[in-house]
C-alpha positions in Angstrom: -11.2 -27.9 -97.3 -13.4 -29.3 -94.6 -11.4 -32.5 -94.6 -8.2 -30.5 -94.3 -9.7 -28.6 -91.3 -10.6 -31.9 -89.6 -7.1 -33.3 -90.1 -5.5 -30.2 -88.5 -8.0 -30.3 -85.6 -6.8 -33.9 -84.7 -3.3 -33.7 -86.0 -1.6 -34.9 -82.9 -2.1 -38.1 -80.9 -2.9 -36.1 -77.8 -5.8 -34.4 -79.6 -7.1 -37.7 -80.9 -6.9 -39.1 -77.3 -8.9 -36.2 -75.9 -11.5 -36.5 -78.8 -12.1 -40.2 -78.4 -12.2 -40.1 -74.6 -15.0 -37.6 -74.8 -17.0 -40.1 -76.8 -16.1 -43.0 -74.4 -17.4 -40.9 -71.5 -20.9 -40.8 -72.9 -21.1 -44.6 -72.5 -23.1 -44.5 -75.8 -21.7 -47.2 -78.1 -23.1 -45.4 -81.2 -21.3 -42.2 -80.2 -18.1 -44.1 -79.6 -18.3 -45.8 -83.0 -19.0 -42.5 -84.8 -16.0 -40.9 -83.1 -13.7 -43.8 -84.1 -14.9 -43.4 -87.7 -14.2 -39.7 -87.5 -10.8 -40.3 -86.1 -9.9 -42.6 -89.0 -11.1 -40.1 -91.6 -9.0 -37.3 -90.1 -5.8 -39.4 -90.6 -4.2 -40.8 -93.7 -6.7 -43.6 -94.3 -4.3 -45.5 -96.6 -1.6 -45.5 -93.8 -4.2 -46.6 -91.2 -5.3 -49.4 -93.6 -1.8 -50.7 -94.1 -0.8 -50.6 -90.4 -4.1 -52.1 -89.2 -4.2 -54.7 -91.9 -7.8 -53.7 -92.7 -8.9 -52.9 -96.2 -9.4 -49.2 -96.9 -13.0 -49.7 -98.1 -13.9 -51.6 -94.9 -12.4 -48.9 -92.7 -14.9 -46.3 -94.1 -17.9 -48.5 -93.3 -16.8 -50.4 -90.2 -17.9 -47.8 -87.7 -21.0 -46.7 -89.5 -23.0 -49.9 -89.6 -25.9 -50.5 -87.2 -24.2 -53.5 -85.5 -20.9 -51.6 -85.2 -17.4 -53.0 -85.5 -15.9 -56.1 -84.0 -13.4 -55.8 -81.2 -10.6 -56.9 -83.5 -11.3 -54.0 -85.8 -11.3 -51.5 -82.9 -8.1 -52.9 -81.5 -6.3 -52.8 -84.8 -7.4 -49.2 -85.6 -6.6 -47.9 -82.1 -3.1 -49.5 -82.3 -2.6 -47.9 -85.8 -3.5 -44.5 -84.2 -0.7 -45.0 -81.7 -3.1 -45.5 -78.9 -4.2 -48.3 -76.7 -7.4 -49.2 -74.8 -7.5 -49.1 -71.0 -10.4 -49.7 -68.5 -11.2 -47.1 -65.9 -13.7 -46.7 -63.0 -15.1 -43.1 -63.8 -17.4 -42.7 -60.8 -15.0 -44.1 -58.2 -14.8 -42.2 -54.9 -11.4 -41.2 -53.5 -11.3 -44.3 -51.3 -12.3 -46.5 -54.2 -9.6 -45.0 -56.4 -7.0 -45.6 -53.7 -8.2 -49.2 -53.3 -8.1 -49.8 -57.0 -4.4 -49.2 -56.9 -4.0 -52.1 -54.4 -3.8 -55.7 -55.7 -7.1 -57.5 -55.4 -7.0 -61.2 -54.5 -9.3 -64.2 -54.5 -12.8 -64.2 -56.1 -13.0 -60.4 -55.7 -10.7 -60.2 -58.7 -13.6 -61.3 -60.9 -16.4 -59.4 -59.3 -15.2 -55.9 -58.3 -14.4 -53.0 -60.6 -10.8 -52.8 -59.3 -10.3 -56.6 -59.7 -11.7 -56.8 -63.2 -9.6 -53.7 -64.3 -6.5 -55.3 -62.8 -7.1 -58.4 -64.9 -8.1 -56.7 -68.1 -5.6 -53.8 -68.4 -2.4 -56.0 -68.8 -4.2 -57.8 -71.6 -5.4 -54.6 -73.2 -1.9 -53.2 -73.0 -0.7 -56.0 -75.4 -3.3 -55.1 -78.0 -3.4 -58.8 -78.6 -7.0 -60.0 -79.4 -6.4 -63.5 -78.2 -5.1 -62.3 -74.8 -8.0 -59.9 -74.4 -10.7 -62.4 -75.3 -9.1 -65.0 -73.1 -9.2 -62.7 -70.1 -12.8 -61.7 -70.8 -13.7 -65.4 -71.0 -12.0 -66.1 -67.6 -13.9 -63.2 -66.0 -17.3 -64.4 -67.3 -16.7 -68.1 -66.3 -15.7 -67.0 -62.8 -19.0 -65.3 -62.1 -21.0 -67.0 -59.3 -24.1 -67.2 -61.4 -23.4 -66.8 -65.1 -27.0 -67.2 -66.1 -28.0 -64.3 -63.8 -25.1 -62.2 -65.1 -26.2 -62.8 -68.7 -29.8 -61.9 -67.8 -28.6 -58.7 -66.2 -26.7 -57.5 -69.2 -29.4 -58.8 -71.6 -27.2 -61.1 -73.5 -28.0 -64.8 -74.0 -25.9 -67.1 -71.8 -24.8 -69.2 -74.8 -24.0 -66.2 -76.9 -22.0 -64.7 -74.0 -19.9 -67.8 -73.7 -19.3 -68.1 -77.5 -18.4 -64.5 -78.0 -15.0 -65.0 -76.4 -14.3 -68.6 -77.4 -11.6 -69.8 -79.8 -10.8 -67.5 -82.7 -14.0 -65.4 -82.4 -14.0 -61.7 -82.3 -16.9 -60.3 -80.2 -19.0 -57.3 -81.2 -17.5 -54.2 -79.7 -20.9 -53.3 -78.1 -20.8 -56.6 -76.2 -17.5 -55.6 -74.7 -18.9 -52.1 -73.7 -22.0 -53.8 -72.1 -19.9 -56.2 -70.0 -17.6 -53.5 -68.8 -20.6 -51.3 -67.8 -22.0 -54.2 -65.7 -18.8 -54.0 -63.6 -19.0 -50.2 -63.4 -16.1 -49.8 -65.8 -15.6 -47.8 -69.0 -13.0 -47.8 -71.8 -10.6 -45.0 -72.5 -7.7 -44.6 -74.8 -4.2 -43.5 -73.9 -1.1 -42.7 -75.9 1.6 -45.3 -76.3 5.0 -44.1 -75.3 7.4 -44.0 -78.3 10.3 -45.0 -76.0 8.4 -48.0 -74.6 10.4 -51.2 -75.1 8.9 -53.8 -77.3 6.9 -56.6 -75.6 8.7 -59.1 -77.9 11.8 -60.3 -76.1 13.4 -61.1 -79.4 12.8 -57.8 -81.0 15.9 -55.7 -81.8 14.0 -52.6 -80.9 13.8 -53.7 -77.3 17.6 -53.6 -77.1 17.7 -49.9 -77.6 19.4 -47.7 -80.1 23.2 -47.3 -80.6 22.9 -44.0 -78.7 21.4 -45.7 -75.7 23.9 -48.6 -75.8 26.9 -46.4 -76.3 29.1 -45.7 -79.3 31.9 -48.0 -80.4 34.3 -45.5 -78.8 32.7 -45.9 -75.4 32.5 -49.7 -75.7 36.1 -50.0 -76.8 37.9 -50.4 -80.2 38.3 -53.7 -82.0 41.9 -53.7 -80.9 40.9 -53.5 -77.2 38.1 -56.1 -77.6 40.1 -58.4 -79.9 39.5 -59.3 -83.5 36.8 -61.7 -84.6 39.5 -64.2 -85.5 40.7 -64.1 -81.9 37.2 -64.4 -80.5 36.3 -67.3 -82.8 32.8 -68.5 -82.7 31.8 -66.1 -80.0 31.8 -63.4 -82.6 28.9 -65.0 -84.3 25.4 -64.0 -83.6 23.5 -66.9 -81.9 19.8 -67.0 -82.2 17.5 -68.8 -79.8 16.6 -72.4 -80.8 12.9 -71.9 -80.1 10.9 -68.7 -80.8 7.7 -67.9 -79.1 4.6 -69.1 -81.0 2.4 -66.3 -82.4 -1.3 -66.3 -81.8 -3.2 -67.2 -85.0 -5.2 -64.5 -86.7 -8.6 -63.9 -85.2 -11.6 -64.7 -87.3 -14.3 -62.1 -87.9 -17.1 -64.3 -86.7 
């Protein structure tokens, strides 16, 4: 009965968004992980496991361990919950909030909260782990003194570099620590159901028949001509080269 009550409490995506953001605001990685675990348990775990590609048994323990989950696990679960990660500057003044809406150029892109957020948020919006890690790697390498930066966040310089190299998936706590060093925090936001697919070859990005218009609005076959009259133009032509997918990320 308690489980049913929890499910009804966070039945909607909006309720999940509010619940998780309350945890992110604490800046306590342990609280964030516990909240993510609770969010998973309030949903249909089997469905989350299928959509995230993570085994059901692993989902139960992923957010309860002392080390916490990897970024890949968090990203997959957040996506399965119909949410996405975004960076924010919670303590920004009115002037800073206004400035953060302006494009940041030059080296300031890699050293100011507004600049780092401007770099990270497009990558986070894709929910693609390779894109996210690549952007974090660029930000780290662009620091004027990486050794000093690593010392300040209490993460070894070598470990910091390796965390975002190749197919590695960094610990989620490492990500939170780096963001905190720039005065940023993570939040989740709902993904619009009507948002077009990022895949240019996805049929979903073309819209539904209702959005494109009915056959009556487009014209009958008599008006458009039969396939015999159109010849080869009536055939569907696919692009010769499809975009390469990123390889699966290793849980290193």
